[in-house]
N, C-alpha and C positions, 0 to 999 in steps of 0.2 A: 017232498019231491025226490025222485030217484032217477038219475040219468046215467046212461052208459057213456063214458067219455070217449070210447073207442068205436062207437056205432058206425061212424063214417070213416072207414079205413082210408079213403082217398085224402082226407085232411090231416092224417097223422103226421108227426106226433102232435098230441094235445099240448098246447102251449099256455102256460100259466104265468101271467105277469104279477109278480109279488110286490104289492104296494107296501105291505107290512105296516111299519110306523113311519114310513118316509113322507107321510102327509103332515107330520109335525103337529098334529092336533087340529089342523085346518081343513074343514070340509071342502073349501074351495080348491085347495091343492089336491085333495083326494079326487075330486071330480075331474080335474085336469089330467091326473094320472090315469083315470079310467078312460077318458077320451083318447089319450095317447095309446093305451093298450089296444083299444078298439081300432084306431086308425092304422096301427102296425099289423093287425091281423091276429092278435092273440085270441084264444078261446075263452079265457077267464081271467079275472083279477082276484087276488087273494089279500086278505088283511090279517091282522093279529089282534086278539082280544084277551085282555088280562083283567083280573080283579086284583088291584095293586096290593091290598092288605093281605090277600091270601098267598100270592106268589112270592112276595118279599118279606123277610122278617123286619120287625120294627127297627132294629139296630141298623139295618141296611138303609131303610127309608129315611132314617134320621141322620144318616152320615152325610158329610158335605159333598156337593157336586155343583159346579158352576154351569149354569145353562141360561138360555134366554128367559126362563120362567122363574128362576130363583137360585138358591144356593144349597139346596138339599136334593138328595136322590128322590124324595117324595115329590117335590115340586116338579122335577123334570119328568118323572114317570107319569104322574097324574095329568100333566099337560099333553102327553102323547096319546092319551086314551080318548077315544070317541064314545059318547053315550048313545042312548036311543035316538035322540034327535038327529045326530050325525049319521047313524046307520040307516035311519029312515030315508034320509036324503040319498045315501049310497044305493040302497035297495031300489028306490024309485028311479034314480038316474041310470042304473045298469039295465033295468027293464025297458026304459025309454029308448036307449041306444042299442039294445040287443046284445048284451054280453053277460055271461055267467059271473057271479061273485060268490065267494065263500071265505072262511077265515079259520085260522088255527087258534083254538082256545087253549089257554095255559092253565086252566083250572076248571073244576066242575061247574061252578057258578057261571063262568063265561060261556061254557058249552050250553047250559040251560038258556042263557040270554040269546044265543044265536038261533035256537030252535024256533023262535017266533017268526023267523024269516023264511022258514021252509026251504033251506038252501039245498042245492043239488049235490054237494059234495061235503065231506069232512076232511080235515087235515090234522095230522099229528106232527107237531114240530119236533125236531131232533132233541131239543131240551126236554121234551115231555115223554120220550119213548119209554122211559122206565117208570113212569107214573102209572101204576097198575090201575088205580081207581078211575082215572081219566080215560086211559086206553080202553078199559072194559066198557065204560059208559058209552064211548064212541062206537065201539064194535057192536054193542047191542042195538044201536040205531039202524044198522043195516044199510047205510048209504055208502056208496063208493068212497073210499078213504085213501088219500095220498099220505104215505107214511115215510117221513124223512129219517135217515139212518145215521146222521152225523153223530160223532162222539160215542158211538156204540160198538160193542163187540158182537161177534156173530151169535153167541149164545143169548144175548139180549134181544137180537132180532128174531132168533128162533122162538122165543117166548111170545113175542107179539104176533108173529105169523100164526102160531098155534092158537092163540086166543081169538084172532079174527076168523080162523077156520072153524073153531068151536062154535062161533055165533053165526057162521055162514054169511059173513059180511065181505063183500068184494073189496079188493084193495090193490093199490100199486105201491111197490117199494120204490122209494126215491133214493138212489145213491147220492150221498152228500158228504162233503168235508167241511166241517164247521170252523173255517178260518176266514176272516173278513178283512181284506180280500185274500183269496187263496192263490198262491203261486201256481201257474199252469202245471208245473212238474209234480205237484202234490195232488192233483185232481183225481188221479187213479181211476180213470173212467173204465178200465177193464173190469171193475167191480160189477158193472152192468151185467156182463156175461156170467160172472160168478153167482150173483143173486138169481139170475134166470135159471141156471142149472140147479142150484141148491134148493130153490123154493118152487120152481115151475109155476111162476106167476108173472104178471105184467111188471116190468121194471122201467123206471124213468130216471131222470137226473135233475137234481137241484143244485145249480152251480153258483159259486160266489167269486169266480175269477174276475179279473178286470176286463178281459176281452171276451171274444166269442168262440175262440178255437176249440177248447174242450167241450163246449156245448154242442158244436157242430160234429165233433168226433163222437160224442154220445149218441147223437141221432144216427150216425153211420153205423154204430154198434147195435142199433135196434131199440134205442130208448123210445118208449111209446108216449112218454110225457116229458116235457121240459119245463123247468121252473127257474125264472131269473128275477131277482129284485130289479125294480125300475125306479127312476128318479127323474125329476125335471132338470136337476143340475147336481152333479156330483159334489160341488163345493158347498151345498146346503148343509145346515146343521144336522147331525144325526150319525149314529154309529154304523148304520147300514149304507149310508149314501155312497161311500167310496167303492163299495163292492156291488154297486147297482149299475144298470144300463140306462143311459140316456136314450132319447128316441131313436137315433141312428143305430145304436147298438141293438135295440130290440128289433128294429126293421131287418137287420142283418141276420139275427137269430131266426126270425120267422122265415125269411127268404131262403137261407141256406138249409135249415132243417127240413123244409118242405121240398127242397130240390134234391135232397140226398137219395131218395128212392129212385129217381130218374137217373142220377149219376151212377148208382150201383148196378142198375139194370137187373136182368133176370138170372144171370149166371149160365144161360144157355148160349152156346156158340152159334151165332147166326150171321149171315151176310145181308146187310141192308142193301136196298136197291141202289143207293148212292155209292156204296162200296163196290158193287158189281160193275158199275161204270168205271171206277178207278182200276179195278182188276183187269178189265178189258184193255185199258190203255197201257198199264204197266207190266202186264204179264203175257199178253197175247200177240205182241208185235212180232215175235218169232215163235210160233206155236210148237215147232219141232223141238225146241230146247226144253219144253215143259212136258214132253211125253215120256212117261215112265213105262218100262217094259213090264 
């Protein structure tokens, strides 16, 4: 399946609600987050898929970590992964309620796993931007790909852009700062314009700030896609929860981002009919004072 996320210009920016691993391995929570995204007006939900043994070295997996599921990194990370039964439920539920879903794969095996669902989009996570094998595998698929650029230098972004253009694969660069949560003053949303000028491509914003201000500014700067992590409750267990939006936050992102175009206007100096009425009252009560030779 190949879909142009920008086909309907009136509904831009394209808004992605990032579930990630905030489902905590519970398909019921995942369904509630999908419902929340749909109710708020998001266009798509996104998940993360990893093959634990490939992504993490054994010494990391065997190292200690306290979690609700055990005392090792392996126990925690395995508990956060959904398998085929879980993704079957997600796929069916998204189709039933009418919202797109896709996922960022963190390894080639996970990307192969996702192919069975014929998803409309691909995603390259910031952490995977320099993984040449995975990046090229995704570019070869030819699906519109959202490419997050956190933790990367411009020359690294240059290489990925060149690779996607080599394979004629449509993409959107997502400006991103990989700090969770990210202070507003570090969000650096001017990079949206830098990327647009440097690469002449669609540019979006993937934010990790606590609030919604930088995301709204990104929309005002012309971001064609916005991605924010979502959660049922920021106090839930998980490393991404505190940098995520609860329902009211997502509602504000959707509302404000979609209102930006109307607020900015056309840039053409016009007098609205209502302004003509005010002009008549405030300027014409002594017409002789407003006549220029």
